[in-house]
C-alpha positions in Angstrom: 116.8 65.0 179.7 118.5 66.4 182.7 116.8 64.9 185.8 117.1 68.1 187.7 114.9 69.8 185.0 112.2 67.2 185.8 112.4 67.6 189.5 112.2 71.4 189.1 108.9 70.9 187.2 107.4 68.4 189.6 108.4 70.2 192.8 107.2 73.5 191.2 103.6 72.2 192.0 104.4 71.9 195.8 103.3 74.2 198.6 104.0 73.8 202.2 103.8 76.9 204.5 101.5 79.9 204.4 103.2 83.3 204.8 101.8 86.7 206.0 99.6 88.6 203.6 100.8 91.7 201.6 98.6 94.6 200.4 97.8 94.5 196.7 96.2 97.1 194.4 92.6 96.6 193.3 93.8 96.5 189.7 96.2 93.6 190.4 93.6 91.8 192.4 91.1 92.2 189.5 93.5 90.7 187.0 94.3 87.8 189.4 90.6 87.2 189.9 90.1 87.1 186.1 92.8 84.4 185.8 91.3 82.5 188.6 87.8 82.7 187.0 89.2 81.4 183.7 90.7 78.3 185.3 87.6 77.8 187.5 85.8 77.4 184.2 88.4 75.1 182.8 87.8 71.4 183.4 90.5 70.2 181.1 93.5 71.9 179.4 95.6 70.7 176.5 98.6 72.6 174.9 101.9 72.4 173.3 104.7 73.7 175.5 108.3 74.9 175.2 110.4 74.9 178.4 113.6 76.8 179.0 115.8 76.2 182.0 118.3 79.0 182.6 121.0 77.7 185.0 122.6 80.6 186.8 125.9 78.8 187.1 127.6 78.9 183.8 124.7 80.7 182.2 123.6 77.5 180.5 120.2 77.2 178.9 118.4 73.8 178.5 115.5 73.6 176.0 112.8 71.1 175.7 109.4 70.7 174.0 106.3 68.6 174.3 102.6 68.4 175.1 100.7 68.9 178.4 97.3 67.6 179.5 95.6 68.8 182.7 92.3 67.4 184.0 90.5 68.4 187.2 90.9 67.5 189.9 94.7 67.3 190.0 95.5 65.0 187.0 98.3 65.8 184.7 100.4 64.4 181.9 103.6 66.1 180.5 104.9 64.4 177.4 108.4 65.6 176.5 109.3 64.8 172.9 112.4 66.9 172.3 115.3 66.7 172.6 114.5 63.3 174.1 111.4 61.5 175.2 110.3 61.8 178.8 107.0 61.4 180.6 105.4 62.7 183.8 102.0 61.4 184.8 100.0 62.3 187.9 97.0 60.0 188.4 95.7 61.4 191.7 97.5 58.8 193.8 101.0 58.8 192.5 103.3 60.8 190.2 105.3 58.8 187.7 108.5 60.1 186.0 109.5 57.8 183.2 112.7 58.0 181.2 112.7 55.6 178.2 116.4 56.3 177.6 117.3 55.3 181.2 114.7 52.6 181.3 113.7 53.8 184.7 110.4 54.9 186.4 110.4 57.0 189.6 107.2 56.9 191.6 106.2 59.5 194.2 103.1 59.5 196.3 100.9 62.4 195.3 100.8 63.6 198.9 104.5 64.2 198.8 105.0 65.4 195.3 101.8 67.4 195.0 100.1 69.0 198.1 96.5 70.2 198.1 97.7 73.8 197.6 100.0 73.3 194.7 102.0 76.2 193.3 99.9 76.1 190.2 97.0 74.2 191.7 94.5 76.8 190.5 94.9 75.3 187.0 93.9 71.8 188.1 91.3 72.6 190.7 93.7 72.0 193.7 94.3 75.6 194.7 93.2 79.2 194.4 95.3 82.0 192.9 94.2 84.7 195.3 94.5 82.5 198.4 97.8 80.8 197.6 99.8 83.7 196.2 100.9 87.2 197.2 100.9 89.6 194.2 104.0 91.7 194.3 103.5 93.7 191.0 101.1 94.0 188.0 102.0 95.3 184.6 99.9 95.7 181.5 101.9 94.9 178.3 101.4 96.4 174.8 100.2 93.2 173.3 97.0 93.1 175.4 98.7 90.9 178.0 99.2 91.3 181.7 102.3 90.4 183.7 101.9 89.4 187.3 104.8 88.9 189.7 103.7 86.4 192.4 105.2 85.2 195.7 104.0 81.7 196.6 102.8 81.3 200.1 105.3 78.6 200.7 108.8 78.2 202.0 110.5 75.9 199.5 113.9 75.9 198.0 112.4 75.0 194.6 110.3 78.2 194.1 111.1 81.7 195.2 108.9 83.8 192.9 106.7 83.3 189.8 105.7 85.5 186.8 102.5 84.8 184.9 101.8 86.3 181.4 98.1 86.2 180.6 95.6 87.6 178.3 94.2 90.8 179.8 90.6 90.0 178.7 90.2 86.3 179.2 92.8 85.6 181.8 94.3 82.7 179.8 98.0 82.1 180.7 100.5 82.0 177.9 103.7 81.9 179.8 104.9 80.9 183.3 108.3 81.8 184.7 109.6 80.7 188.0 112.9 81.0 190.0 114.3 78.8 192.6 116.3 80.1 195.6 119.6 79.6 193.7 118.5 82.0 191.0 117.8 79.4 188.3 115.0 80.4 186.0 112.5 78.1 184.2 110.2 79.5 181.5 107.2 77.5 180.1 105.3 78.8 177.1 102.0 77.4 176.0 100.6 77.4 172.5 97.7 75.7 170.6 95.7 75.8 173.8 92.4 73.9 173.9 90.2 73.7 177.0 87.2 71.7 178.2 87.9 68.8 175.8 86.7 65.3 176.8 90.0 63.6 177.6 90.4 59.8 177.6 91.1 58.5 181.2 94.0 56.5 179.8 96.0 59.7 179.5 96.3 59.8 183.3 97.1 56.1 183.8 100.6 54.8 183.8 101.7 51.1 183.7 105.5 50.7 183.8 106.8 48.9 180.7 108.3 45.5 181.2 111.9 45.4 182.1 112.3 49.0 183.4 113.7 49.8 186.8 111.1 51.1 189.3 112.3 53.4 192.0 109.7 54.2 194.7 110.0 57.3 196.9 108.2 57.0 200.2 
């Protein structure tokens, strides 16, 4: 897997600086509140995912698939299984990025890789959708979904804007799109979603295999 794809995903969860508030319509605010309420009631989240990274330069598209596990507060596990195996684990202290093919593990302190107000922190209990985003537009789609265009209250080269596609009634998110400041687009689609399962703690623990290179970022 292209390492840049992984850094895009990890840094996507970062937030640094709050920006001035914008006025939003009551309708958009209601839908955003519905999404927030859905994830406030979600203690754990398990789903299959498909990820597309559309590189603006050369119009190249990179595809990958896998399974994601989220657990409050702030734990996550992304298992990439196609086109190659890759693993990202956040255990509350560190974020581990493991490439079996490269025989390498990169380790980031959670305080640097994931801030308390993460870009999608509302899904893992680390943030609040209405507090951490400005809503630029809201559109109701024919298939009983809503489309929200969001501006993170951050100044980061990794994320410039975000689109959420969610169920209009429940607030469950089915797709996330985000752009970086170079115009590259990442789309993540969720399927076979299950919530509030009792997940084994071992999912969010990572022990580097013997013989792999360990690169620690400080």
